[in-house]
C-alpha positions as CSV (number, residue, x, y, z in Angstrom):
1,X,9.7,-8.6,30.8
2,X,7.6,-11.7,30.3
3,X,7.7,-15.2,28.9
4,X,5.2,-15.7,26.1
5,X,3.3,-18.5,27.9
6,X,2.5,-16.2,30.8
7,X,0.8,-13.6,28.6
8,X,0.1,-15.0,25.2
9,X,-3.0,-16.7,24.0
10,X,-3.4,-18.4,20.6
11,X,-5.0,-16.1,18.1
12,X,-4.7,-17.9,14.7
13,X,-3.8,-21.4,13.7
14,X,-3.4,-22.8,10.2
15,X,-6.5,-24.2,8.5
16,X,-5.5,-26.8,5.8
17,X,-9.0,-27.0,4.4
18,X,-8.8,-23.5,3.1
19,X,-7.8,-23.7,-0.6
20,X,-7.4,-21.3,-3.5
21,X,-7.3,-21.9,-7.2
22,X,-4.0,-20.9,-8.7
23,X,-2.2,-21.3,-12.1
24,X,-0.7,-24.6,-12.8
25,X,2.2,-24.9,-15.2
26,X,3.2,-28.4,-16.4
27,X,7.0,-28.9,-16.3
28,X,8.7,-29.0,-19.7
29,X,10.9,-32.1,-19.6
30,X,11.4,-32.2,-23.4
31,X,9.2,-33.8,-26.1
32,X,9.8,-35.9,-29.1
33,X,8.3,-33.2,-31.3
34,X,10.6,-30.1,-31.1
35,X,7.8,-28.0,-32.6
36,X,5.4,-28.6,-29.7
37,X,5.6,-28.5,-26.0
38,X,3.5,-30.2,-23.2
39,X,0.8,-27.4,-23.3
40,X,0.2,-28.2,-27.0
41,X,0.0,-31.9,-26.2
42,X,-2.5,-31.4,-23.4
43,X,-4.7,-29.2,-25.5
44,X,-4.7,-31.7,-28.4
45,X,-5.9,-34.4,-26.0
46,X,-8.7,-32.3,-24.6
47,X,-9.9,-31.0,-27.9
48,X,-9.9,-34.6,-29.3
49,X,-12.5,-35.7,-26.7
50,X,-15.9,-36.8,-28.0
51,X,-18.7,-34.5,-27.0
52,X,-20.1,-36.9,-24.4
53,X,-16.7,-37.5,-22.8
54,X,-16.0,-33.7,-22.8
55,X,-19.3,-32.9,-21.1
56,X,-18.8,-35.7,-18.5
57,X,-15.3,-34.5,-17.6
58,X,-16.4,-30.8,-17.4
59,X,-19.3,-31.7,-15.2
60,X,-17.0,-33.6,-12.8
61,X,-14.6,-30.6,-12.6
62,X,-17.5,-28.1,-11.9
63,X,-19.2,-30.3,-9.3
64,X,-15.8,-30.7,-7.6
65,X,-15.0,-27.0,-7.5
66,X,-18.3,-25.1,-7.2
67,X,-18.8,-26.0,-3.5
68,X,-15.3,-24.8,-2.6
69,X,-14.8,-21.7,-4.9
70,X,-16.7,-18.8,-6.2
71,X,-16.9,-17.8,-9.9
72,X,-15.3,-21.1,-11.1
73,X,-16.2,-20.6,-14.7
74,X,-14.8,-17.1,-14.8
75,X,-11.5,-18.3,-13.4
76,X,-11.2,-21.3,-15.7
77,X,-11.9,-19.0,-18.6
78,X,-9.2,-16.7,-17.4
79,X,-6.7,-19.5,-17.2
80,X,-7.6,-20.5,-20.8
81,X,-7.0,-17.0,-22.0
82,X,-3.7,-16.7,-20.2
83,X,-2.2,-20.1,-21.0
84,X,-4.1,-22.1,-23.5
85,X,-5.5,-19.5,-25.9
86,X,-2.1,-18.4,-27.4
87,X,-1.3,-22.0,-28.3
88,X,-4.4,-22.5,-30.4
89,X,-3.3,-19.9,-33.0
90,X,-6.8,-18.6,-33.6
91,X,-8.6,-22.0,-33.6
92,X,-12.3,-21.5,-32.7
93,X,-13.5,-23.7,-29.8
94,X,-16.7,-24.1,-27.8
95,X,-17.5,-23.0,-24.3
96,X,-17.1,-26.5,-22.8
97,X,-13.8,-27.0,-24.5
98,X,-12.6,-23.6,-23.3
99,X,-13.5,-24.3,-19.7
100,X,-12.0,-27.8,-19.6
101,X,-8.8,-26.6,-21.3
102,X,-8.5,-23.9,-18.6
103,X,-9.0,-26.6,-15.9
104,X,-5.9,-28.5,-17.0
105,X,-3.8,-25.4,-16.2
106,X,-5.4,-24.8,-12.8
107,X,-4.7,-26.4,-9.4
108,X,-6.1,-26.2,-5.9
109,X,-3.5,-25.0,-3.4
110,X,-3.8,-25.3,0.4
111,X,-2.1,-22.1,1.2
112,X,-1.9,-22.5,4.9
113,X,-1.6,-26.3,5.2
114,X,1.8,-26.1,7.1
115,X,1.8,-22.9,9.1
116,X,0.3,-19.5,9.8
117,X,2.5,-16.9,11.5
118,X,4.4,-13.6,11.5
119,X,1.4,-11.2,11.8
120,X,1.1,-7.5,11.5
121,X,-1.9,-5.5,12.5
122,X,-3.5,-2.1,11.5
123,X,-6.8,-0.4,12.0
124,X,-9.4,-1.8,9.5
125,X,-10.5,0.6,6.8
126,X,-14.2,0.2,8.0
127,X,-14.7,1.4,11.6
128,X,-18.5,1.7,11.4
129,X,-21.0,0.0,13.6
130,X,-18.7,-0.4,16.7
131,X,-19.4,0.2,20.3
132,X,-17.7,3.0,22.2
133,X,-14.0,2.2,22.8
134,X,-13.9,-0.5,20.1
135,X,-11.5,-0.7,17.1
136,X,-11.9,-3.0,14.2
137,X,-8.5,-4.6,13.3
138,X,-7.0,-6.0,10.1
139,X,-4.2,-8.6,10.4
140,X,-1.8,-9.7,7.7
141,X,-0.2,-13.1,8.1
142,X,2.4,-15.3,6.4
143,X,0.8,-18.6,5.4
144,X,2.9,-21.7,4.3
145,X,1.5,-24.4,2.1
146,X,2.7,-27.2,-0.2
147,X,6.4,-27.0,-1.1
148,X,7.1,-24.6,1.8
149,X,5.8,-21.8,-0.4
150,X,4.7,-18.6,1.5
151,X,1.7,-16.5,0.7
152,X,0.1,-13.4,2.3
153,X,-3.3,-13.7,3.8
154,X,-5.6,-11.5,6.0
155,X,-7.9,-11.8,9.0
156,X,-10.1,-9.4,10.9
157,X,-11.1,-8.8,14.5
158,X,-12.3,-6.3,17.1
159,X,-10.6,-5.0,20.2
160,X,-12.1,-3.1,23.1
161,X,-10.9,-0.9,25.9
162,X,-9.8,-4.0,27.8
163,X,-7.2,-4.8,25.2
164,X,-8.7,-8.2,24.4
165,X,-9.2,-9.3,20.8
166,X,-12.2,-11.1,19.3
167,X,-11.2,-12.6,16.0
168,X,-13.7,-13.1,13.2
169,X,-13.9,-16.5,11.5
170,X,-12.4,-16.4,8.0
171,X,-14.6,-16.6,4.9
172,X,-15.3,-20.0,3.5
173,X,-14.0,-18.6,0.2
174,X,-10.5,-17.9,-0.9
175,X,-10.2,-16.0,-4.1
176,X,-7.6,-16.2,-7.0
177,X,-6.9,-12.8,-8.5
178,X,-6.8,-11.5,-12.0
179,X,-3.1,-11.0,-12.6
180,X,-1.6,-8.2,-14.7
181,X,2.2,-8.2,-15.0
182,X,4.0,-5.0,-16.0
183,X,7.2,-3.1,-15.7
184,X,7.0,0.0,-13.5
185,X,7.6,3.2,-15.5
186,X,11.2,4.4,-15.3
187,X,12.2,1.3,-13.3
188,X,15.1,-0.9,-14.4
189,X,13.7,-3.8,-12.4
190,X,11.0,-6.1,-13.7
191,X,8.4,-7.6,-11.5
192,X,5.6,-5.0,-11.0
193,X,2.2,-6.7,-10.7
194,X,-1.4,-5.6,-10.4
195,X,-3.7,-8.0,-8.6
196,X,-7.5,-7.7,-8.7
197,X,-9.8,-9.6,-6.4
198,X,-13.1,-8.4,-7.8
199,X,-16.1,-9.5,-5.9
200,X,-14.3,-9.9,-2.5
201,X,-16.2,-8.4,0.4
202,X,-14.0,-9.8,3.1
203,X,-10.2,-9.4,3.3
204,X,-9.9,-13.0,4.6
205,X,-10.8,-14.1,1.0
206,X,-7.7,-12.5,-0.4
207,X,-4.7,-14.8,-0.9
208,X,-1.5,-13.2,-2.4
209,X,0.5,-16.1,-3.7
210,X,3.7,-15.9,-5.8
211,X,3.1,-14.8,-9.4
212,X,6.5,-13.7,-10.6
213,X,9.9,-15.5,-11.1
214,X,11.4,-13.5,-8.2
215,X,8.6,-14.6,-5.9
216,X,8.4,-18.2,-7.0
217,X,9.5,-19.6,-3.6
218,X,7.4,-17.2,-1.5
219,X,6.1,-13.8,-0.6
220,X,6.9,-13.4,3.1
221,X,6.4,-11.3,6.2
222,X,4.2,-8.3,5.1
223,X,4.8,-5.4,7.4
224,X,1.5,-3.5,6.8
225,X,0.8,0.1,7.8
226,X,-2.0,2.6,7.5
227,X,-0.1,5.4,5.7
228,X,-1.5,9.0,5.8
229,X,-0.2,11.4,3.3
230,X,0.3,15.1,4.1
231,X,-3.0,15.9,2.3
232,X,-4.9,13.3,4.4
233,X,-5.1,10.7,1.7
234,X,-5.0,7.2,3.3
235,X,-3.3,4.2,1.7
236,X,-2.4,0.8,3.1
237,X,1.2,0.0,2.4
238,X,3.4,-2.9,3.3
239,X,6.9,-4.2,2.6
240,X,7.5,-7.9,2.2
241,X,10.2,-10.3,1.1
242,X,10.1,-11.9,-2.4
243,X,12.2,-15.1,-2.4
244,X,13.2,-16.7,-5.6
245,X,14.9,-19.8,-4.1
246,X,18.3,-18.2,-4.5
247,X,17.9,-14.5,-3.8
248,X,15.7,-12.2,-1.7
249,X,14.5,-8.7,-2.4
250,X,12.2,-6.3,-0.8
251,X,8.9,-5.4,-2.6
252,X,6.1,-3.0,-1.8
253,X,2.4,-3.6,-1.6
254,X,-0.2,-0.8,-1.9
255,X,-3.9,-0.9,-1.7
256,X,-6.8,1.4,-0.7
257,X,-9.6,-1.2,-0.6
258,X,-8.1,-4.7,-0.2
259,X,-9.6,-5.6,-3.5
260,X,-7.0,-4.1,-5.9
261,X,-3.3,-4.4,-5.1
262,X,-0.1,-3.0,-6.7
263,X,3.1,-4.9,-6.0
264,X,6.4,-3.3,-7.0
265,X,10.1,-4.2,-6.4
266,X,12.2,-1.8,-4.3
267,X,15.4,-0.4,-5.7
268,X,18.6,1.0,-4.2
269,X,21.5,-0.4,-2.2
270,X,19.6,-0.2,1.1
271,X,16.7,-2.4,0.0
272,X,18.7,-5.5,-0.6
273,X,17.6,-7.7,2.3
274,X,14.7,-8.5,4.7
275,X,13.1,-6.5,7.5
276,X,12.1,-3.1,6.0
277,X,9.3,-1.3,7.8
278,X,7.6,2.0,6.7
279,X,6.8,4.9,9.0
280,X,3.0,5.7,8.9
281,X,3.6,9.2,7.5
282,X,6.3,11.4,5.9
283,X,8.9,13.0,8.1
284,X,10.2,16.4,7.0
285,X,8.6,15.8,3.6
286,X,10.3,12.4,3.0
287,X,9.3,8.8,3.3
288,X,11.1,7.0,6.1
289,X,11.8,3.3,6.7
290,X,13.5,1.2,9.3
291,X,15.8,-1.4,7.6
292,X,18.5,-4.1,8.2
293,X,20.4,-4.3,4.9
294,X,23.6,-5.2,6.8
295,X,21.9,-8.2,8.5
296,X,22.9,-6.9,11.9
297,X,21.8,-3.3,12.8
298,X,18.6,-1.3,12.5
299,X,19.0,1.6,10.1
300,X,16.8,4.7,9.5
301,X,16.3,5.2,5.8
302,X,14.9,8.2,4.0
303,X,13.7,8.7,0.4
304,X,11.8,11.0,-1.8
305,X,10.0,8.0,-3.4
306,X,8.5,4.8,-2.0
307,X,10.4,2.5,-4.3
308,X,14.0,3.6,-4.2
309,X,16.2,3.6,-1.0
310,X,19.8,4.6,-1.1
311,X,20.6,6.7,2.0
312,X,20.4,6.0,5.8
313,X,22.2,5.7,9.1
314,X,22.4,3.2,12.0
315,X,20.0,3.9,14.9
316,X,20.3,0.6,16.9
317,X,23.1,-1.9,17.3
318,X,23.2,-5.2,19.2
319,X,24.1,-4.5,22.9
320,X,22.6,-7.1,25.2
321,X,23.2,-10.9,25.1
322,X,19.7,-11.7,23.8
323,X,20.5,-9.7,20.6
324,X,24.2,-10.3,20.1
325,X,23.6,-11.9,16.7
326,X,21.3,-9.2,15.3
327,X,18.6,-6.7,15.9
328,X,15.8,-5.9,13.5
329,X,12.5,-3.9,13.2
330,X,9.5,-6.1,13.8
331,X,7.1,-3.7,12.1
332,X,6.2,-0.1,11.2
333,X,7.0,2.4,14.0
334,X,4.0,3.4,16.1
335,X,3.5,7.1,16.8
336,X,2.7,7.8,20.5
337,X,2.9,10.9,22.6
338,X,6.4,10.0,23.8
339,X,7.9,9.4,20.4
340,X,8.1,6.5,17.8
341,X,7.7,3.2,19.5
342,X,9.3,0.4,17.6
343,X,8.9,-3.3,18.4
344,X,12.2,-5.1,17.7
345,X,13.5,-8.6,17.5
346,X,16.8,-9.7,18.9
347,X,18.6,-13.0,18.0
348,X,20.8,-14.5,20.7
349,X,22.3,-17.9,21.6
350,X,20.8,-21.1,20.2
351,X,19.4,-18.8,17.4
352,X,16.6,-17.7,19.9
353,X,14.4,-14.9,18.7
354,X,13.1,-12.6,21.4
355,X,10.9,-9.4,21.2
356,X,11.9,-6.1,22.6
357,X,11.3,-2.4,21.9
358,X,12.9,1.0,21.4
359,X,11.8,4.6,21.4
360,X,12.9,7.1,18.8
361,X,12.6,10.8,18.9
362,X,9.4,12.0,17.2
363,X,11.0,14.9,15.4
364,X,14.3,13.2,14.6
365,X,13.9,9.4,14.5
366,X,17.6,9.0,14.0
367,X,17.9,9.9,17.7
368,X,17.5,6.8,20.1
369,X,15.7,7.8,23.3
370,X,15.5,4.4,25.0
371,X,15.6,0.7,24.4
372,X,14.8,-2.7,26.0
373,X,17.5,-4.1,28.3
374,X,15.6,-7.4,28.7
375,X,13.1,-8.8,26.2
376,X,9.4,-7.9,26.4
377,X,8.7,-11.5,25.3
378,X,11.0,-14.5,25.1
379,X,10.2,-18.2,24.1
380,X,9.0,-20.2,27.1
381,X,8.9,-24.0,27.4
382,X,5.3,-23.9,26.4
383,X,5.9,-21.8,23.3
384,X,9.3,-22.7,22.0
385,X,8.4,-25.8,19.8
386,X,7.1,-25.8,16.3
387,X,8.4,-25.7,12.7
388,X,11.4,-23.5,13.8
389,X,12.0,-23.8,17.5
390,X,12.9,-20.9,19.8
391,X,11.4,-18.1,17.6
392,X,9.0,-15.4,18.6
393,X,8.5,-12.9,15.7
394,X,6.1,-10.1,14.8
395,X,5.7,-8.0,11.7
396,X,3.7,-5.2,13.4
397,X,1.9,-4.1,16.5
398,X,-0.7,-1.4,17.4
399,X,-1.4,0.9,20.3
400,X,-5.2,1.2,21.1
401,X,-5.9,3.6,23.9
402,X,-2.9,3.0,26.1
403,X,-2.5,-0.7,25.4
404,X,0.1,-2.2,23.2
405,X,-1.6,-4.9,21.1
406,X,1.2,-7.3,20.1
407,X,0.4,-10.3,17.9
408,X,3.4,-12.6,17.2
409,X,4.4,-15.8,15.5
410,X,5.3,-18.8,17.6
411,X,8.0,-21.1,16.2
412,X,7.0,-20.3,12.6
413,X,3.8,-22.3,13.2
414,X,0.9,-20.2,14.6
415,X,0.0,-16.8,16.0
416,X,-0.3,-15.8,19.6
417,X,-1.2,-12.4,21.1
418,X,-0.6,-10.3,24.2
419,X,-1.8,-6.9,25.3
420,X,0.6,-4.9,27.5
421,X,-0.1,-1.6,29.2
422,X,1.9,1.0,27.3
423,X,3.1,2.6,30.5
424,X,4.5,-0.8,31.6
425,X,6.3,-1.2,28.3
426,X,7.8,2.3,28.4
427,X,9.0,1.8,32.0
428,X,11.2,-1.1,30.9
429,X,13.1,1.0,28.4
430,X,16.4,2.5,29.3
């Protein structure tokens, strides 16, 4: 339908100066004393400092961090409690010692130093104070920092009847969460996490970085959706990929306020790979997902629970040259008058990722009504180069009025955006 350069404008670019305080764990390379480890040695050195030296070093730490982070002392105290405290075996220490000990197990992390891409978009929870025809938007994005580690971040903006987007500048602050690890009741899989960003008043302050072993090499590609239960209760839910460095698995994020988040691993044979996307409501009493567990086709999955997926059927297979390698769902299906509109990606020759669409029946989403013959967007000479060439990718779009608002990642580097009349998109499907 169009090349990205003819329609796309840059929406978000990485900002390396944005940093968050996150846990730092010194590597254990072996010690001469088998009864102690490196944490013990670091604590011994800090606690042996003379009062003047201790005060001088703590002043340096606080002056360095207070202009870049909020609630620094709370966070350093939290790090002490989580890491250092158990090693002191009940030893009583003072406030300055506690904070400085916590600082030695904390690091600044530039979470989007390398790239910012693969967006999804939903209506913002707060729609107050807008002019007629405007919608406040909430974007999730994949940010890549040091070590090619992926995190999930958020941005906001407003769109009007013209389909254009005005993005808000991100907050100067990025907040590290209080982390509570747990095992989900009745689950055989470890890795459930509760994250609390108490005090955040802007979603752009939230940085969801890896906190479990399964996530240690990245949390990637959140496909966020505003989910409405049958009783009208609204929850923001998203699937994302947890990458350990060796294996991937799908996990689920849930929040109602973008302050407290629950993260849970998904179970079942159909949740074993990337690319799952949740429908925004139940269908015939069940939750429904699009998935790609066979790495090639788009499947419709159904389940009585959000966290276990074991049954499904294929609804879309590669058919055209631009998708001969694989097809996948780019984000949650969008409910429109004509059916369920799904933005798809296709992988063709030279590992080129293009964006297309398909339309599924509203009552029976297993029924394919129409699909793209040619891509809606394909990489152009102006938008093919970056960290991963020849890739356009999205994790979610939105229909506002009768416009399709489609943010997408360019070459795994930055985010561009296009607005397409919905009638024009539907006219290309066969």
